[in-house]
C-alpha positions in Angstrom: 2.7 -16.7 27.8 1.6 -14.0 25.4 2.6 -10.6 26.7 5.9 -8.8 26.1 7.3 -5.5 27.4 10.1 -4.0 25.3 12.4 -1.9 27.5 14.5 1.0 26.0 16.6 3.3 28.2 17.5 6.6 26.6 19.2 9.9 27.3 18.8 12.6 24.8 17.8 10.0 22.2 14.6 11.5 20.9 15.8 11.6 17.3 17.3 8.1 17.4 14.1 6.6 18.8 12.2 7.5 15.7 13.8 4.8 13.6 13.8 2.3 16.5 10.0 2.7 17.1 9.1 2.7 13.4 11.0 -0.6 13.0 9.2 -2.0 16.0 5.7 -1.1 14.6 6.6 -2.8 11.3 7.4 -6.1 13.0 5.2 -9.2 12.4 3.7 -10.2 15.8 2.5 -13.8 16.2 -1.2 -14.2 16.8 -2.3 -13.9 20.4 0.5 -11.7 21.6 0.1 -8.3 23.3 3.0 -5.9 23.1 4.0 -2.8 25.0 6.9 -0.4 24.7 8.5 1.0 27.9 10.8 4.0 27.3 12.9 4.9 30.4 14.1 8.5 30.0 17.3 9.0 32.0 17.2 12.7 32.5 17.1 13.9 28.8 17.5 17.6 28.2 14.5 17.3 25.9 12.3 14.8 27.7 10.5 12.0 25.8 6.8 12.9 26.2 4.7 12.3 23.1 5.4 8.9 21.6 1.9 7.8 22.6 0.4 10.3 20.2 3.2 10.5 17.6 2.8 6.9 16.5 -0.2 4.7 15.7 -0.3 2.0 18.4 -2.8 -0.4 16.8 -3.4 -3.9 18.2 -1.5 -6.0 19.2 0.3 -2.9 20.6 -1.1 -1.2 23.7 -0.3 2.4 24.6 3.4 2.8 25.5 4.7 3.8 28.9 7.3 6.6 29.3 9.1 6.8 32.6 11.1 9.9 33.3 13.7 10.2 36.0 16.8 12.3 36.9 20.0 11.2 35.2 21.4 8.3 37.1 22.8 6.1 34.4 21.7 3.2 32.2 21.5 0.6 34.9 19.1 2.8 37.0 17.0 3.5 33.9 16.7 -0.1 33.0 15.9 -1.1 36.6 13.0 1.3 37.0 11.6 0.1 33.7 11.9 -3.5 34.8 10.1 -2.6 38.0 7.2 -1.4 35.9 7.2 -4.4 33.5 4.1 -6.6 33.9 4.4 -8.9 30.9 5.4 -12.6 30.7 8.6 -11.7 29.0 10.6 -8.6 28.5 13.0 -7.6 25.7 15.9 -5.2 26.3 16.8 -2.9 23.4 18.9 0.3 23.1 17.8 3.5 21.6 20.1 3.0 18.5 19.2 -0.6 17.7 16.9 -0.9 14.7 15.3 -4.3 14.3 15.3 -6.0 10.9 12.1 -7.7 9.6 11.0 -10.7 11.7 13.5 -10.1 14.4 10.9 -9.6 17.1 8.8 -12.4 15.9 11.7 -14.8 16.2 12.1 -13.8 19.9 8.4 -14.3 20.6 8.2 -17.7 18.8 11.3 -18.8 20.8 9.5 -18.2 24.1 6.4 -20.0 22.8 8.6 -23.0 22.0 10.7 -22.7 25.2 8.3 -21.9 28.1 10.8 -22.9 30.8 11.6 -19.9 33.0 15.4 -20.3 32.5 15.3 -20.0 28.7 16.4 -16.6 27.4 17.2 -15.5 23.8 20.0 -13.4 22.3 19.6 -11.6 19.0 22.5 -10.6 16.9 23.5 -7.0 16.2 25.5 -5.7 13.2 26.5 -2.2 12.1 23.9 -0.4 10.1 25.6 -0.1 6.6 24.0 3.3 6.0 26.3 4.8 8.6 29.3 3.6 6.6 31.3 1.9 9.3 35.0 2.6 9.5 37.7 -0.1 9.3 38.1 0.3 13.1 34.4 -0.2 13.7 34.4 -3.3 11.5 37.4 -4.7 13.4 35.7 -3.9 16.8 32.9 -6.3 15.8 35.0 -8.9 14.0 38.0 -9.5 16.3 37.7 -6.6 18.7 35.7 -6.0 21.9 32.4 -4.9 20.5 29.9 -7.8 20.7 32.0 -10.8 19.6 29.3 -12.7 17.7 31.9 -14.3 15.4 32.9 -16.5 18.3 29.4 -18.1 18.6 28.6 -18.7 14.9 26.9 -22.0 14.5 26.2 -22.6 18.2 22.7 -22.8 19.7 23.5 -21.6 23.2 26.2 -19.4 24.8 27.2 -18.3 28.3 25.3 -15.3 29.7 28.6 -14.5 31.6 30.1 -13.4 28.3 27.1 -12.6 26.0 24.4 -11.0 28.1 24.3 -8.0 25.8 21.6 -5.7 27.0 21.0 -4.2 23.6 19.0 -7.1 22.2 18.0 -9.9 24.6 14.8 -11.3 25.9 13.9 -13.4 29.0 11.1 -14.4 31.3 10.2 -11.8 33.8 9.6 -14.3 36.5 13.1 -15.8 36.2 14.6 -12.4 36.8 12.6 -12.0 40.0 14.1 -9.3 42.2 17.5 -9.4 40.5 18.5 -6.1 38.9 21.3 -4.4 37.1 24.0 -3.2 39.5 23.9 0.6 39.9 27.5 0.6 41.1 28.5 1.0 37.4 27.9 4.7 37.0 29.5 4.8 33.5 29.2 2.5 30.5 30.6 -1.0 30.7 30.2 -4.2 32.6 26.7 -3.7 33.9 25.1 -6.1 31.5 27.8 -8.8 31.6 27.9 -8.5 35.4 24.2 -9.2 35.6 24.6 -12.0 33.1 27.2 -13.6 35.3 24.8 -13.6 38.2 22.0 -14.9 36.1 24.2 -17.7 34.7 24.9 -18.9 38.2 21.2 -18.9 38.8 20.7 -21.3 35.9 19.9 -19.0 33.0 20.3 -20.7 29.6 21.0 -18.1 26.8 20.0 -19.3 23.3 21.4 -17.6 20.2 18.9 -16.5 17.6 21.2 -16.1 14.6 18.4 -15.0 12.2 17.1 -12.4 14.6 19.1 -9.4 13.3 19.2 -5.8 14.3 21.2 -2.8 13.0 23.4 -0.7 15.3 22.8 2.8 14.1 25.7 4.6 15.8 28.8 5.8 14.1 31.9 6.0 16.2 35.0 7.9 15.3 38.4 6.4 16.2 38.7 8.8 19.1 35.3 7.9 20.4 36.2 4.2 20.3 39.4 4.9 22.3 37.4 7.0 24.8 34.9 4.1 25.1 37.7 1.7 25.8 38.9 4.0 28.7 35.3 4.2 30.0 35.0 0.4 30.0 38.4 0.0 31.5 37.7 2.5 34.3 34.7 0.4 35.4 36.9 -2.7 35.7 38.2 -1.5 39.1 34.9 -3.1 40.3 35.9 -6.4 38.6 39.6 -6.6 39.4 43.1 -6.5 37.9 46.6 -7.8 38.8 50.2 -6.7 39.3 51.5 -8.1 36.0 49.0 -6.1 34.0 49.8 -2.9 35.9 53.5 -3.4 35.2 52.9 -4.0 31.4 50.6 -1.0 31.2 53.1 1.2 33.0 55.9 0.3 30.5 53.5 0.9 27.6 53.1 4.5 28.8 56.6 5.1 30.0 58.3 4.3 26.7 56.0 6.6 24.8 54.1 3.9 23.0 50.7 5.1 24.1 51.4 8.7 22.9 52.6 7.4 19.5 49.6 5.1 19.2 47.1 7.8 20.0 48.7 10.1 17.4 48.4 7.5 14.7 44.8 6.8 15.6 44.0 10.5 15.6 45.6 10.9 12.1 44.6 7.8 10.3 42.2 5.9 12.7 39.0 6.6 10.6 40.5 5.6 7.2 43.3 3.0 7.5 42.7 -0.7 8.0 45.2 -1.8 10.7 43.7 -4.8 12.6 46.9 -5.7 14.6 47.4 -2.0 15.5 43.8 -1.6 16.4 44.2 -4.5 18.9 47.2 -2.9 20.5 45.8 0.6 20.9 42.3 -0.4 22.0 43.7 -2.7 24.6 46.1 0.0 25.7 43.2 2.5 26.2 41.2 -0.1 28.0 44.0 -0.8 30.5 44.6 3.0 30.8 41.0 3.2 32.1 41.6 0.3 34.5 44.7 1.7 36.1 43.5 5.3 36.2 40.0 4.6 37.2 39.9 6.8 40.3 41.3 9.9 38.5 39.1 9.4 35.4 35.9 8.9 37.4 36.7 11.8 39.7 37.4 14.2 36.8 34.5 12.9 34.6 36.6 13.4 31.5 34.2 11.4 29.3 
């Protein structure tokens, strides 16, 4: 087991990829490994075409593969890249995830030490400090709904049902077999956890590599985070909801609480540190997405 394909889906991410690829090429690769990057271009306005010549792909790297397709979403982009993967293991990244030194090496060494097909590895992602995360961004990662790594501090394994984060995870290609990301999720949200749930039932064991760190180089404004919550919520119609939640959300909107909360976030959301309020308003936007999914998806407001 000594080959690895790194899969990165992207849409209009040419500029972001520069830092991601540069960090990959600076990684220490254990002796005997062969590496390949697969970039799956999901209908970018400016197609990804020249990374094979823009960067020096010296051994152990082989020439990268770029797959271009019409825009059909991240699940489709990942799936067609996985279909082209021929390595023993593959590692999923995002086009805004910049690896810290030795992060890739830790994944490769893990698979050397755990050759069993069911063993997968989860790296940890934190905000890139150079983008100056807002208080709301910090809360999203430390108490909110953005990659809850705090809950798995000190553990060696975690459930793929809850932590199959497709931005920094590696697994054996033969364990995945013909299983793929569901393309029913046309917008962001749930597609990686839904796949993780199926893989968990098939026996996948997800190990946590606490020292394998990557930086998330994407700054979100408070309004973008609330929009993201609606997007994630709108996909939950594929997962399910219940009557009590519909009633609670209806009251939240009827008494004007949502309108007030959104005004506060628009005015002070990028500067004030309000963890309890963040929890209220982010949950409110999530459930707005859940209970207005048909209208949101039809109107394509995000």
